[in-house]
PDB file of N, CA, C and O in Angstrom:
ATOM      1  N   UNK A   1     -13.163  -1.214   2.976  1.00  0.00           N
ATOM      2  CA  UNK A   1     -12.035  -1.225   2.156  1.00  0.00           C
ATOM      3  C   UNK A   1     -10.735  -1.176   2.961  1.00  0.00           C
ATOM      4  O   UNK A   1      -9.676  -1.431   2.387  1.00  0.00           O
ATOM      5  N   UNK A   2     -10.761  -0.851   4.302  1.00  0.00           N
ATOM      6  CA  UNK A   2      -9.612  -0.798   4.939  1.00  0.00           C
ATOM      7  C   UNK A   2      -9.192  -2.200   5.522  1.00  0.00           C
ATOM      8  O   UNK A   2     -10.062  -2.893   6.050  1.00  0.00           O
ATOM      9  N   UNK A   3      -7.952  -2.622   5.449  1.00  0.00           N
ATOM     10  CA  UNK A   3      -7.475  -3.881   5.912  1.00  0.00           C
ATOM     11  C   UNK A   3      -6.363  -3.741   6.785  1.00  0.00           C
ATOM     12  O   UNK A   3      -5.741  -2.679   6.812  1.00  0.00           O
ATOM     13  N   UNK A   4      -6.022  -4.788   7.565  1.00  0.00           N
ATOM     14  CA  UNK A   4      -4.881  -4.759   8.403  1.00  0.00           C
ATOM     15  C   UNK A   4      -4.932  -3.621   9.497  1.00  0.00           C
ATOM     16  O   UNK A   4      -3.898  -3.197  10.013  1.00  0.00           O
ATOM     17  N   UNK A   5      -6.166  -3.157   9.819  1.00  0.00           N
ATOM     18  CA  UNK A   5      -6.318  -2.079  10.703  1.00  0.00           C
ATOM     19  C   UNK A   5      -7.158  -2.419  11.910  1.00  0.00           C
ATOM     20  O   UNK A   5      -8.107  -3.191  11.771  1.00  0.00           O
ATOM     21  N   UNK A   6      -6.861  -1.871  13.133  1.00  0.00           N
ATOM     22  CA  UNK A   6      -7.770  -2.113  14.227  1.00  0.00           C
ATOM     23  C   UNK A   6      -8.901  -1.106  14.084  1.00  0.00           C
ATOM     24  O   UNK A   6      -8.709  -0.043  13.493  1.00  0.00           O
ATOM     25  N   UNK A   7     -10.004  -1.403  14.582  1.00  0.00           N
ATOM     26  CA  UNK A   7     -11.181  -0.540  14.505  1.00  0.00           C
ATOM     27  C   UNK A   7     -10.802   0.741  15.175  1.00  0.00           C
ATOM     28  O   UNK A   7     -10.182   0.804  16.236  1.00  0.00           O
ATOM     29  N   UNK A   8     -11.255   1.833  14.417  1.00  0.00           N
ATOM     30  CA  UNK A   8     -11.180   3.204  15.021  1.00  0.00           C
ATOM     31  C   UNK A   8      -9.807   3.829  14.763  1.00  0.00           C
ATOM     32  O   UNK A   8      -9.649   5.002  15.101  1.00  0.00           O
ATOM     33  N   UNK A   9      -8.758   3.129  14.173  1.00  0.00           N
ATOM     34  CA  UNK A   9      -7.529   3.818  13.872  1.00  0.00           C
ATOM     35  C   UNK A   9      -7.489   4.135  12.469  1.00  0.00           C
ATOM     36  O   UNK A   9      -8.044   3.399  11.653  1.00  0.00           O
ATOM     37  N   UNK A  10      -6.864   5.194  12.124  1.00  0.00           N
ATOM     38  CA  UNK A  10      -6.649   5.669  10.740  1.00  0.00           C
ATOM     39  C   UNK A  10      -5.602   4.824  10.076  1.00  0.00           C
ATOM     40  O   UNK A  10      -4.606   4.431  10.684  1.00  0.00           O
ATOM     41  N   UNK A  11      -5.863   4.534   8.731  1.00  0.00           N
ATOM     42  CA  UNK A  11      -4.777   3.844   8.080  1.00  0.00           C
ATOM     43  C   UNK A  11      -3.434   4.561   8.057  1.00  0.00           C
ATOM     44  O   UNK A  11      -3.373   5.784   7.935  1.00  0.00           O
ATOM     45  N   UNK A  12      -2.348   3.780   8.176  1.00  0.00           N
ATOM     46  CA  UNK A  12      -1.013   4.415   8.138  1.00  0.00           C
ATOM     47  C   UNK A  12      -0.643   4.688   6.726  1.00  0.00           C
ATOM     48  O   UNK A  12       0.111   5.631   6.485  1.00  0.00           O
ATOM     49  N   UNK A  13      -1.117   3.931   5.759  1.00  0.00           N
ATOM     50  CA  UNK A  13      -0.762   4.147   4.405  1.00  0.00           C
ATOM     51  C   UNK A  13      -1.793   3.592   3.433  1.00  0.00           C
ATOM     52  O   UNK A  13      -2.729   2.949   3.909  1.00  0.00           O
ATOM     53  N   UNK A  14      -1.717   3.773   2.148  1.00  0.00           N
ATOM     54  CA  UNK A  14      -2.647   3.370   1.129  1.00  0.00           C
ATOM     55  C   UNK A  14      -1.882   2.516   0.078  1.00  0.00           C
ATOM     56  O   UNK A  14      -0.768   2.809  -0.356  1.00  0.00           O
ATOM     57  N   UNK A  15      -2.600   1.440  -0.275  1.00  0.00           N
ATOM     58  CA  UNK A  15      -2.100   0.582  -1.382  1.00  0.00           C
ATOM     59  C   UNK A  15      -3.106   0.492  -2.465  1.00  0.00           C
ATOM     60  O   UNK A  15      -4.278   0.193  -2.234  1.00  0.00           O
ATOM     61  N   UNK A  16      -2.620   0.767  -3.722  1.00  0.00           N
ATOM     62  CA  UNK A  16      -3.491   0.656  -4.902  1.00  0.00           C
ATOM     63  C   UNK A  16      -3.092  -0.648  -5.532  1.00  0.00           C
ATOM     64  O   UNK A  16      -1.892  -0.832  -5.732  1.00  0.00           O
ATOM     65  N   UNK A  17      -3.954  -1.570  -5.866  1.00  0.00           N
ATOM     66  CA  UNK A  17      -3.660  -2.713  -6.415  1.00  0.00           C
ATOM     67  C   UNK A  17      -4.884  -3.418  -6.980  1.00  0.00           C
ATOM     68  O   UNK A  17      -5.983  -2.870  -7.055  1.00  0.00           O
ATOM     69  N   UNK A  18      -4.623  -4.723  -7.390  1.00  0.00           N
ATOM     70  CA  UNK A  18      -5.742  -5.607  -7.987  1.00  0.00           C
ATOM     71  C   UNK A  18      -5.416  -7.023  -7.458  1.00  0.00           C
ATOM     72  O   UNK A  18      -4.266  -7.377  -7.193  1.00  0.00           O
ATOM     73  N   UNK A  19      -6.448  -7.767  -7.331  1.00  0.00           N
ATOM     74  CA  UNK A  19      -6.214  -9.210  -6.885  1.00  0.00           C
ATOM     75  C   UNK A  19      -5.470 -10.084  -7.897  1.00  0.00           C
ATOM     76  O   UNK A  19      -4.825 -11.053  -7.498  1.00  0.00           O
ATOM     77  N   UNK A  20      -5.540  -9.778  -9.167  1.00  0.00           N
ATOM     78  CA  UNK A  20      -4.891 -10.570 -10.122  1.00  0.00           C
ATOM     79  C   UNK A  20      -3.333 -10.355 -10.039  1.00  0.00           C
ATOM     80  O   UNK A  20      -2.574 -11.112 -10.644  1.00  0.00           O
ATOM     81  N   UNK A  21      -2.882  -9.322  -9.288  1.00  0.00           N
ATOM     82  CA  UNK A  21      -1.553  -8.911  -9.353  1.00  0.00           C
ATOM     83  C   UNK A  21      -0.771  -9.619  -8.188  1.00  0.00           C
ATOM     84  O   UNK A  21      -1.075  -9.389  -7.017  1.00  0.00           O
ATOM     85  N   UNK A  22       0.205 -10.452  -8.513  1.00  0.00           N
ATOM     86  CA  UNK A  22       0.964 -11.093  -7.565  1.00  0.00           C
ATOM     87  C   UNK A  22       1.787 -10.184  -6.586  1.00  0.00           C
ATOM     88  O   UNK A  22       1.910 -10.463  -5.393  1.00  0.00           O
ATOM     89  N   UNK A  23       2.288  -9.186  -7.117  1.00  0.00           N
ATOM     90  CA  UNK A  23       3.030  -8.221  -6.257  1.00  0.00           C
ATOM     91  C   UNK A  23       2.145  -7.479  -5.296  1.00  0.00           C
ATOM     92  O   UNK A  23       2.529  -7.172  -4.168  1.00  0.00           O
ATOM     93  N   UNK A  24       0.907  -7.189  -5.784  1.00  0.00           N
ATOM     94  CA  UNK A  24      -0.056  -6.579  -4.917  1.00  0.00           C
ATOM     95  C   UNK A  24      -0.488  -7.514  -3.717  1.00  0.00           C
ATOM     96  O   UNK A  24      -0.643  -7.067  -2.581  1.00  0.00           O
ATOM     97  N   UNK A  25      -0.665  -8.803  -4.037  1.00  0.00           N
ATOM     98  CA  UNK A  25      -1.048  -9.783  -2.961  1.00  0.00           C
ATOM     99  C   UNK A  25       0.139  -9.903  -2.004  1.00  0.00           C
ATOM    100  O   UNK A  25      -0.065  -9.956  -0.791  1.00  0.00           O
ATOM    101  N   UNK A  26       1.347  -9.947  -2.504  1.00  0.00           N
ATOM    102  CA  UNK A  26       2.534 -10.054  -1.675  1.00  0.00           C
ATOM    103  C   UNK A  26       2.628  -8.879  -0.677  1.00  0.00           C
ATOM    104  O   UNK A  26       2.882  -9.080   0.511  1.00  0.00           O
ATOM    105  N   UNK A  27       2.409  -7.602  -1.205  1.00  0.00           N
ATOM    106  CA  UNK A  27       2.557  -6.422  -0.401  1.00  0.00           C
ATOM    107  C   UNK A  27       1.438  -6.478   0.702  1.00  0.00           C
ATOM    108  O   UNK A  27       1.710  -6.221   1.875  1.00  0.00           O
ATOM    109  N   UNK A  28       0.226  -6.805   0.311  1.00  0.00           N
ATOM    110  CA  UNK A  28      -0.884  -6.855   1.279  1.00  0.00           C
ATOM    111  C   UNK A  28      -0.418  -7.842   2.368  1.00  0.00           C
ATOM    112  O   UNK A  28      -0.384  -7.468   3.540  1.00  0.00           O
ATOM    113  N   UNK A  29      -0.065  -9.063   2.021  1.00  0.00           N
ATOM    114  CA  UNK A  29       0.434 -10.091   2.976  1.00  0.00           C
ATOM    115  C   UNK A  29       1.424  -9.553   3.877  1.00  0.00           C
ATOM    116  O   UNK A  29       1.343  -9.747   5.090  1.00  0.00           O
ATOM    117  N   UNK A  30       2.403  -8.853   3.319  1.00  0.00           N
ATOM    118  CA  UNK A  30       3.519  -8.362   4.137  1.00  0.00           C
ATOM    119  C   UNK A  30       3.026  -7.368   5.186  1.00  0.00           C
ATOM    120  O   UNK A  30       3.386  -7.473   6.359  1.00  0.00           O
ATOM    121  N   UNK A  31       2.217  -6.419   4.775  1.00  0.00           N
ATOM    122  CA  UNK A  31       1.621  -5.387   5.623  1.00  0.00           C
ATOM    123  C   UNK A  31       0.757  -6.060   6.744  1.00  0.00           C
ATOM    124  O   UNK A  31       0.817  -5.697   7.919  1.00  0.00           O
ATOM    125  N   UNK A  32      -0.011  -7.018   6.312  1.00  0.00           N
ATOM    126  CA  UNK A  32      -0.897  -7.607   7.302  1.00  0.00           C
ATOM    127  C   UNK A  32       0.028  -8.427   8.384  1.00  0.00           C
ATOM    128  O   UNK A  32      -0.199  -8.370   9.593  1.00  0.00           O
ATOM    129  N   UNK A  33       1.042  -9.156   7.841  1.00  0.00           N
ATOM    130  CA  UNK A  33       1.897  -9.805   8.732  1.00  0.00           C
ATOM    131  C   UNK A  33       2.744  -8.835   9.755  1.00  0.00           C
ATOM    132  O   UNK A  33       3.082  -9.181  10.887  1.00  0.00           O
ATOM    133  N   UNK A  34       3.000  -7.679   9.215  1.00  0.00           N
ATOM    134  CA  UNK A  34       3.691  -6.706  10.095  1.00  0.00           C
ATOM    135  C   UNK A  34       2.697  -5.939  10.945  1.00  0.00           C
ATOM    136  O   UNK A  34       3.118  -5.106  11.747  1.00  0.00           O
ATOM    137  N   UNK A  35       1.355  -6.183  10.806  1.00  0.00           N
ATOM    138  CA  UNK A  35       0.257  -5.464  11.569  1.00  0.00           C
ATOM    139  C   UNK A  35       0.356  -3.998  11.346  1.00  0.00           C
ATOM    140  O   UNK A  35       0.218  -3.216  12.287  1.00  0.00           O
ATOM    141  N   UNK A  36       0.588  -3.601  10.138  1.00  0.00           N
ATOM    142  CA  UNK A  36       0.601  -2.153   9.703  1.00  0.00           C
ATOM    143  C   UNK A  36      -0.702  -1.905   9.122  1.00  0.00           C
ATOM    144  O   UNK A  36      -1.101  -2.628   8.209  1.00  0.00           O
ATOM    145  N   UNK A  37      -1.450  -0.885   9.597  1.00  0.00           N
ATOM    146  CA  UNK A  37      -2.688  -0.519   9.013  1.00  0.00           C
ATOM    147  C   UNK A  37      -2.555   0.109   7.718  1.00  0.00           C
ATOM    148  O   UNK A  37      -1.664   0.934   7.512  1.00  0.00           O
ATOM    149  N   UNK A  38      -3.468  -0.265   6.750  1.00  0.00           N
ATOM    150  CA  UNK A  38      -3.404   0.310   5.431  1.00  0.00           C
ATOM    151  C   UNK A  38      -4.846   0.209   4.832  1.00  0.00           C
ATOM    152  O   UNK A  38      -5.696  -0.615   5.167  1.00  0.00           O
ATOM    153  N   UNK A  39      -4.971   1.158   3.918  1.00  0.00           N
ATOM    154  CA  UNK A  39      -6.200   1.285   3.091  1.00  0.00           C
ATOM    155  C   UNK A  39      -5.997   0.680   1.715  1.00  0.00           C
ATOM    156  O   UNK A  39      -5.240   1.223   0.910  1.00  0.00           O
ATOM    157  N   UNK A  40      -6.618  -0.369   1.445  1.00  0.00           N
ATOM    158  CA  UNK A  40      -6.338  -1.053   0.195  1.00  0.00           C
ATOM    159  C   UNK A  40      -7.429  -0.517  -0.841  1.00  0.00           C
ATOM    160  O   UNK A  40      -8.625  -0.573  -0.558  1.00  0.00           O
ATOM    161  N   UNK A  41      -6.998  -0.027  -1.978  1.00  0.00           N
ATOM    162  CA  UNK A  41      -7.870   0.395  -3.059  1.00  0.00           C
ATOM    163  C   UNK A  41      -7.800  -0.619  -4.237  1.00  0.00           C
ATOM    164  O   UNK A  41      -6.841  -0.643  -5.009  1.00  0.00           O
ATOM    165  N   UNK A  42      -8.827  -1.423  -4.330  1.00  0.00           N
ATOM    166  CA  UNK A  42      -8.929  -2.414  -5.392  1.00  0.00           C
ATOM    167  C   UNK A  42      -9.246  -1.726  -6.758  1.00  0.00           C
ATOM    168  O   UNK A  42     -10.360  -1.236  -6.944  1.00  0.00           O
ATOM    169  N   UNK A  43      -8.311  -1.690  -7.675  1.00  0.00           N
ATOM    170  CA  UNK A  43      -8.493  -0.938  -8.880  1.00  0.00           C
ATOM    171  C   UNK A  43      -9.454  -1.681  -9.791  1.00  0.00           C
ATOM    172  O   UNK A  43      -9.882  -1.071 -10.771  1.00  0.00           O
ATOM    173  N   UNK A  44      -9.841  -2.941  -9.571  1.00  0.00           N
ATOM    174  CA  UNK A  44     -10.796  -3.625 -10.427  1.00  0.00           C
ATOM    175  C   UNK A  44     -12.207  -3.189  -9.864  1.00  0.00           C
ATOM    176  O   UNK A  44     -13.138  -3.026 -10.652  1.00  0.00           O
ATOM    177  N   UNK A  45     -12.378  -2.993  -8.450  1.00  0.00           N
ATOM    178  CA  UNK A  45     -13.638  -2.598  -8.013  1.00  0.00           C
ATOM    179  C   UNK A  45     -13.916  -1.055  -8.136  1.00  0.00           C
ATOM    180  O   UNK A  45     -15.064  -0.612  -8.168  1.00  0.00           O
ATOM    181  N   UNK A  46     -12.826  -0.288  -8.203  1.00  0.00           N
ATOM    182  CA  UNK A  46     -12.880   1.090  -8.414  1.00  0.00           C
ATOM    183  C   UNK A  46     -11.924   1.549  -9.591  1.00  0.00           C
ATOM    184  O   UNK A  46     -10.798   2.009  -9.408  1.00  0.00           O
ATOM    185  N   UNK A  47     -12.490   1.372 -10.752  1.00  0.00           N
ATOM    186  CA  UNK A  47     -11.580   1.735 -11.988  1.00  0.00           C
ATOM    187  C   UNK A  47     -11.142   3.166 -11.979  1.00  0.00           C
ATOM    188  O   UNK A  47     -10.029   3.426 -12.437  1.00  0.00           O
ATOM    189  N   UNK A  48     -11.908   4.128 -11.501  1.00  0.00           N
ATOM    190  CA  UNK A  48     -11.475   5.475 -11.464  1.00  0.00           C
ATOM    191  C   UNK A  48     -10.136   5.758 -10.603  1.00  0.00           C
ATOM    192  O   UNK A  48      -9.347   6.673 -10.836  1.00  0.00           O
ATOM    193  N   UNK A  49     -10.030   4.858  -9.622  1.00  0.00           N
ATOM    194  CA  UNK A  49      -8.837   4.977  -8.738  1.00  0.00           C
ATOM    195  C   UNK A  49      -7.610   4.631  -9.556  1.00  0.00           C
ATOM    196  O   UNK A  49      -6.516   5.013  -9.142  1.00  0.00           O
ATOM    197  N   UNK A  50      -7.695   3.977 -10.622  1.00  0.00           N
ATOM    198  CA  UNK A  50      -6.459   3.704 -11.540  1.00  0.00           C
ATOM    199  C   UNK A  50      -5.865   5.054 -11.951  1.00  0.00           C
ATOM    200  O   UNK A  50      -4.653   5.267 -12.004  1.00  0.00           O
ATOM    201  N   UNK A  51      -6.834   5.964 -12.241  1.00  0.00           N
ATOM    202  CA  UNK A  51      -6.272   7.330 -12.724  1.00  0.00           C
ATOM    203  C   UNK A  51      -5.560   7.977 -11.489  1.00  0.00           C
ATOM    204  O   UNK A  51      -4.503   8.583 -11.662  1.00  0.00           O
ATOM    205  N   UNK A  52      -6.069   7.869 -10.356  1.00  0.00           N
ATOM    206  CA  UNK A  52      -5.425   8.439  -9.147  1.00  0.00           C
ATOM    207  C   UNK A  52      -4.081   7.741  -8.838  1.00  0.00           C
ATOM    208  O   UNK A  52      -3.126   8.402  -8.429  1.00  0.00           O
ATOM    209  N   UNK A  53      -4.009   6.461  -9.025  1.00  0.00           N
ATOM    210  CA  UNK A  53      -2.706   5.785  -8.906  1.00  0.00           C
ATOM    211  C   UNK A  53      -1.735   6.131  -9.924  1.00  0.00           C
ATOM    212  O   UNK A  53      -0.543   6.228  -9.633  1.00  0.00           O
ATOM    213  N   UNK A  54      -2.168   6.323 -11.101  1.00  0.00           N
ATOM    214  CA  UNK A  54      -1.266   6.786 -12.297  1.00  0.00           C
ATOM    215  C   UNK A  54      -0.799   8.190 -11.950  1.00  0.00           C
ATOM    216  O   UNK A  54       0.389   8.483 -12.089  1.00  0.00           O
ATOM    217  N   UNK A  55      -1.737   9.115 -11.481  1.00  0.00           N
ATOM    218  CA  UNK A  55      -1.311  10.443 -11.256  1.00  0.00           C
ATOM    219  C   UNK A  55      -0.239  10.465 -10.147  1.00  0.00           C
ATOM    220  O   UNK A  55       0.724  11.225 -10.249  1.00  0.00           O
ATOM    221  N   UNK A  56      -0.380   9.697  -9.161  1.00  0.00           N
ATOM    222  CA  UNK A  56       0.581   9.663  -8.088  1.00  0.00           C
ATOM    223  C   UNK A  56       1.905   9.141  -8.525  1.00  0.00           C
ATOM    224  O   UNK A  56       2.933   9.740  -8.209  1.00  0.00           O
ATOM    225  N   UNK A  57       1.931   8.006  -9.265  1.00  0.00           N
ATOM    226  CA  UNK A  57       3.150   7.453  -9.563  1.00  0.00           C
ATOM    227  C   UNK A  57       3.786   7.730 -10.927  1.00  0.00           C
ATOM    228  O   UNK A  57       4.967   7.477 -11.165  1.00  0.00           O
ATOM    229  N   UNK A  58       2.917   8.275 -11.826  1.00  0.00           N
ATOM    230  CA  UNK A  58       3.349   8.562 -13.187  1.00  0.00           C
ATOM    231  C   UNK A  58       3.538   7.401 -13.985  1.00  0.00           C
ATOM    232  O   UNK A  58       4.086   7.512 -15.082  1.00  0.00           O
ATOM    233  N   UNK A  59       3.091   6.140 -13.504  1.00  0.00           N
ATOM    234  CA  UNK A  59       3.234   4.933 -14.241  1.00  0.00           C
ATOM    235  C   UNK A  59       1.872   4.118 -14.153  1.00  0.00           C
ATOM    236  O   UNK A  59       0.944   4.490 -13.435  1.00  0.00           O
ATOM    237  N   UNK A  60       1.831   3.057 -14.886  1.00  0.00           N
ATOM    238  CA  UNK A  60       0.666   2.170 -14.689  1.00  0.00           C
ATOM    239  C   UNK A  60       0.893   0.965 -14.093  1.00  0.00           C
ATOM    240  O   UNK A  60      -0.009   0.129 -14.041  1.00  0.00           O
ATOM    241  N   UNK A  61       2.140   0.732 -13.568  1.00  0.00           N
ATOM    242  CA  UNK A  61       2.473  -0.428 -12.674  1.00  0.00           C
ATOM    243  C   UNK A  61       1.879  -0.400 -11.291  1.00  0.00           C
ATOM    244  O   UNK A  61       1.726   0.647 -10.660  1.00  0.00           O
ATOM    245  N   UNK A  62       1.555  -1.574 -10.853  1.00  0.00           N
ATOM    246  CA  UNK A  62       0.955  -1.670  -9.449  1.00  0.00           C
ATOM    247  C   UNK A  62       1.685  -2.878  -8.705  1.00  0.00           C
ATOM    248  O   UNK A  62       2.202  -3.796  -9.342  1.00  0.00           O
ATOM    249  N   UNK A  63       1.692  -2.816  -7.346  1.00  0.00           N
ATOM    250  CA  UNK A  63       1.044  -1.909  -6.579  1.00  0.00           C
ATOM    251  C   UNK A  63       1.757  -0.515  -6.392  1.00  0.00           C
ATOM    252  O   UNK A  63       2.974  -0.398  -6.533  1.00  0.00           O
ATOM    253  N   UNK A  64       0.999   0.443  -6.095  1.00  0.00           N
ATOM    254  CA  UNK A  64       1.540   1.705  -5.682  1.00  0.00           C
ATOM    255  C   UNK A  64       1.238   1.868  -4.165  1.00  0.00           C
ATOM    256  O   UNK A  64       0.085   1.786  -3.743  1.00  0.00           O
ATOM    257  N   UNK A  65       2.241   2.088  -3.405  1.00  0.00           N
ATOM    258  CA  UNK A  65       2.132   2.168  -1.988  1.00  0.00           C
ATOM    259  C   UNK A  65       2.411   3.689  -1.674  1.00  0.00           C
ATOM    260  O   UNK A  65       3.480   4.213  -1.988  1.00  0.00           O
ATOM    261  N   UNK A  66       1.428   4.346  -1.060  1.00  0.00           N
ATOM    262  CA  UNK A  66       1.603   5.769  -0.731  1.00  0.00           C
ATOM    263  C   UNK A  66       1.726   5.783   0.844  1.00  0.00           C
ATOM    264  O   UNK A  66       0.933   5.160   1.550  1.00  0.00           O
ATOM    265  N   UNK A  67       2.693   6.480   1.314  1.00  0.00           N
ATOM    266  CA  UNK A  67       3.082   6.565   2.680  1.00  0.00           C
ATOM    267  C   UNK A  67       2.482   7.861   3.302  1.00  0.00           C
ATOM    268  O   UNK A  67       2.121   8.781   2.568  1.00  0.00           O
ATOM    269  N   UNK A  68       2.377   7.931   4.635  1.00  0.00           N
ATOM    270  CA  UNK A  68       1.904   9.113   5.295  1.00  0.00           C
ATOM    271  C   UNK A  68       2.679  10.351   5.009  1.00  0.00           C
ATOM    272  O   UNK A  68       2.097  11.435   5.040  1.00  0.00           O
ATOM    273  N   UNK A  69       3.997  10.270   4.722  1.00  0.00           N
ATOM    274  CA  UNK A  69       4.803  11.410   4.404  1.00  0.00           C
ATOM    275  C   UNK A  69       4.619  11.943   3.065  1.00  0.00           C
ATOM    276  O   UNK A  69       5.237  12.933   2.672  1.00  0.00           O
ATOM    277  N   UNK A  70       3.748  11.281   2.331  1.00  0.00           N
ATOM    278  CA  UNK A  70       3.455  11.713   0.878  1.00  0.00           C
ATOM    279  C   UNK A  70       4.313  11.120  -0.177  1.00  0.00           C
ATOM    280  O   UNK A  70       4.091  11.387  -1.358  1.00  0.00           O
ATOM    281  N   UNK A  71       5.380  10.251   0.213  1.00  0.00           N
ATOM    282  CA  UNK A  71       6.153   9.506  -0.643  1.00  0.00           C
ATOM    283  C   UNK A  71       5.410   8.299  -1.138  1.00  0.00           C
ATOM    284  O   UNK A  71       4.379   7.913  -0.588  1.00  0.00           O
ATOM    285  N   UNK A  72       5.930   7.721  -2.155  1.00  0.00           N
ATOM    286  CA  UNK A  72       5.401   6.424  -2.727  1.00  0.00           C
ATOM    287  C   UNK A  72       6.394   5.497  -3.251  1.00  0.00           C
ATOM    288  O   UNK A  72       7.555   5.841  -3.472  1.00  0.00           O
ATOM    289  N   UNK A  73       5.917   4.247  -3.466  1.00  0.00           N
ATOM    290  CA  UNK A  73       6.837   3.244  -4.090  1.00  0.00           C
ATOM    291  C   UNK A  73       5.886   2.521  -5.067  1.00  0.00           C
ATOM    292  O   UNK A  73       4.704   2.314  -4.792  1.00  0.00           O
ATOM    293  N   UNK A  74       6.467   2.151  -6.217  1.00  0.00           N
ATOM    294  CA  UNK A  74       5.842   1.422  -7.206  1.00  0.00           C
ATOM    295  C   UNK A  74       6.453   0.091  -7.360  1.00  0.00           C
ATOM    296  O   UNK A  74       7.670   0.016  -7.527  1.00  0.00           O
ATOM    297  N   UNK A  75       5.679  -1.027  -7.315  1.00  0.00           N
ATOM    298  CA  UNK A  75       6.201  -2.405  -7.327  1.00  0.00           C
ATOM    299  C   UNK A  75       7.311  -2.631  -6.361  1.00  0.00           C
ATOM    300  O   UNK A  75       8.324  -3.224  -6.730  1.00  0.00           O
ATOM    301  N   UNK A  76       7.177  -2.191  -5.148  1.00  0.00           N
ATOM    302  CA  UNK A  76       8.329  -2.262  -4.172  1.00  0.00           C
ATOM    303  C   UNK A  76       8.569  -3.782  -3.771  1.00  0.00           C
ATOM    304  O   UNK A  76       7.655  -4.607  -3.752  1.00  0.00           O
ATOM    305  N   UNK A  77       9.808  -4.052  -3.472  1.00  0.00           N
ATOM    306  CA  UNK A  77      10.136  -5.337  -2.785  1.00  0.00           C
ATOM    307  C   UNK A  77       9.758  -5.416  -1.372  1.00  0.00           C
ATOM    308  O   UNK A  77       9.476  -4.359  -0.807  1.00  0.00           O
ATOM    309  N   UNK A  78       9.713  -6.463  -0.753  1.00  0.00           N
ATOM    310  CA  UNK A  78       9.386  -6.560   0.756  1.00  0.00           C
ATOM    311  C   UNK A  78      10.431  -5.697   1.468  1.00  0.00           C
ATOM    312  O   UNK A  78      10.101  -4.913   2.358  1.00  0.00           O
ATOM    313  N   UNK A  79      11.725  -5.854   1.055  1.00  0.00           N
ATOM    314  CA  UNK A  79      12.763  -5.168   1.758  1.00  0.00           C
ATOM    315  C   UNK A  79      12.596  -3.587   1.610  1.00  0.00           C
ATOM    316  O   UNK A  79      12.906  -2.849   2.545  1.00  0.00           O
ATOM    317  N   UNK A  80      12.118  -3.114   0.458  1.00  0.00           N
ATOM    318  CA  UNK A  80      12.020  -1.713   0.262  1.00  0.00           C
ATOM    319  C   UNK A  80      10.804  -1.180   1.218  1.00  0.00           C
ATOM    320  O   UNK A  80      10.883  -0.140   1.871  1.00  0.00           O
ATOM    321  N   UNK A  81       9.713  -2.013   1.203  1.00  0.00           N
ATOM    322  CA  UNK A  81       8.565  -1.541   2.034  1.00  0.00           C
ATOM    323  C   UNK A  81       8.991  -1.588   3.538  1.00  0.00           C
ATOM    324  O   UNK A  81       8.661  -0.681   4.303  1.00  0.00           O
ATOM    325  N   UNK A  82       9.630  -2.516   3.890  1.00  0.00           N
ATOM    326  CA  UNK A  82      10.111  -2.612   5.321  1.00  0.00           C
ATOM    327  C   UNK A  82      10.943  -1.475   5.640  1.00  0.00           C
ATOM    328  O   UNK A  82      10.696  -0.825   6.656  1.00  0.00           O
ATOM    329  N   UNK A  83      11.962  -1.148   4.835  1.00  0.00           N
ATOM    330  CA  UNK A  83      12.893  -0.076   5.078  1.00  0.00           C
ATOM    331  C   UNK A  83      12.168   1.235   5.228  1.00  0.00           C
ATOM    332  O   UNK A  83      12.522   2.047   6.084  1.00  0.00           O
ATOM    333  N   UNK A  84      11.134   1.462   4.390  1.00  0.00           N
ATOM    334  CA  UNK A  84      10.394   2.682   4.401  1.00  0.00           C
ATOM    335  C   UNK A  84       9.559   2.761   5.641  1.00  0.00           C
ATOM    336  O   UNK A  84       9.457   3.828   6.247  1.00  0.00           O
ATOM    337  N   UNK A  85       8.951   1.654   6.043  1.00  0.00           N
ATOM    338  CA  UNK A  85       8.131   1.692   7.308  1.00  0.00           C
ATOM    339  C   UNK A  85       9.075   1.893   8.498  1.00  0.00           C
ATOM    340  O   UNK A  85       8.687   2.538   9.473  1.00  0.00           O
ATOM    341  N   UNK A  86      10.308   1.359   8.449  1.00  0.00           N
ATOM    342  CA  UNK A  86      11.210   1.710   9.594  1.00  0.00           C
ATOM    343  C   UNK A  86      11.585   3.151   9.604  1.00  0.00           C
ATOM    344  O   UNK A  86      11.584   3.809  10.644  1.00  0.00           O
ATOM    345  N   UNK A  87      11.917   3.656   8.398  1.00  0.00           N
ATOM    346  CA  UNK A  87      12.220   5.108   8.263  1.00  0.00           C
ATOM    347  C   UNK A  87      11.191   5.957   8.892  1.00  0.00           C
ATOM    348  O   UNK A  87      11.499   6.923   9.590  1.00  0.00           O
ATOM    349  N   UNK A  88       9.907   5.589   8.642  1.00  0.00           N
ATOM    350  CA  UNK A  88       8.794   6.451   9.165  1.00  0.00           C
ATOM    351  C   UNK A  88       8.364   6.101  10.544  1.00  0.00           C
ATOM    352  O   UNK A  88       7.398   6.648  11.076  1.00  0.00           O
ATOM    353  N   UNK A  89       9.137   5.121  11.161  1.00  0.00           N
ATOM    354  CA  UNK A  89       8.855   4.653  12.575  1.00  0.00           C
ATOM    355  C   UNK A  89       7.397   4.043  12.546  1.00  0.00           C
ATOM    356  O   UNK A  89       6.622   4.273  13.474  1.00  0.00           O
ATOM    357  N   UNK A  90       7.049   3.287  11.500  1.00  0.00           N
ATOM    358  CA  UNK A  90       5.652   2.663  11.455  1.00  0.00           C
ATOM    359  C   UNK A  90       5.804   1.238  11.961  1.00  0.00           C
ATOM    360  O   UNK A  90       4.785   0.550  12.022  1.00  0.00           O
ATOM    361  N   UNK A  91       6.935   0.741  12.319  1.00  0.00           N
ATOM    362  CA  UNK A  91       7.098  -0.603  12.733  1.00  0.00           C
ATOM    363  C   UNK A  91       7.569  -0.583  14.212  1.00  0.00           C
ATOM    364  O   UNK A  91       8.316   0.285  14.662  1.00  0.00           O
ATOM    365  N   UNK A  92       7.070  -1.602  14.912  1.00  0.00           N
ATOM    366  CA  UNK A  92       7.578  -1.666  16.397  1.00  0.00           C
ATOM    367  C   UNK A  92       8.995  -2.217  16.296  1.00  0.00           C
ATOM    368  O   UNK A  92       9.312  -3.007  15.407  1.00  0.00           O
ATOM    369  N   UNK A  93       9.819  -1.792  17.207  1.00  0.00           N
ATOM    370  CA  UNK A  93      11.285  -2.153  17.159  1.00  0.00           C
ATOM    371  C   UNK A  93      11.437  -3.703  17.342  1.00  0.00           C
ATOM    372  O   UNK A  93      12.555  -4.218  17.335  1.00  0.00           O
TER     373      UNK A  93
END
């Protein structure tokens, strides 16, 4: 279930989403393009994870992106994701 990761490295963040969700596909593409490791949780394959995503975000919208510092974003734009990754020093300069 881990994507965008080199073997043996822990995911930098977690993304809750579904393949039918355009914003989820966009966020996955962005993270893969930036070579940022992430754990993708497919809510269609794991419906119980939807409750976890809802608990984290307080909403039913996806994607939910959870960062290593415990913060999260719901339906973030590419600019918002990139800004947060830079804030956490998860992108190479």
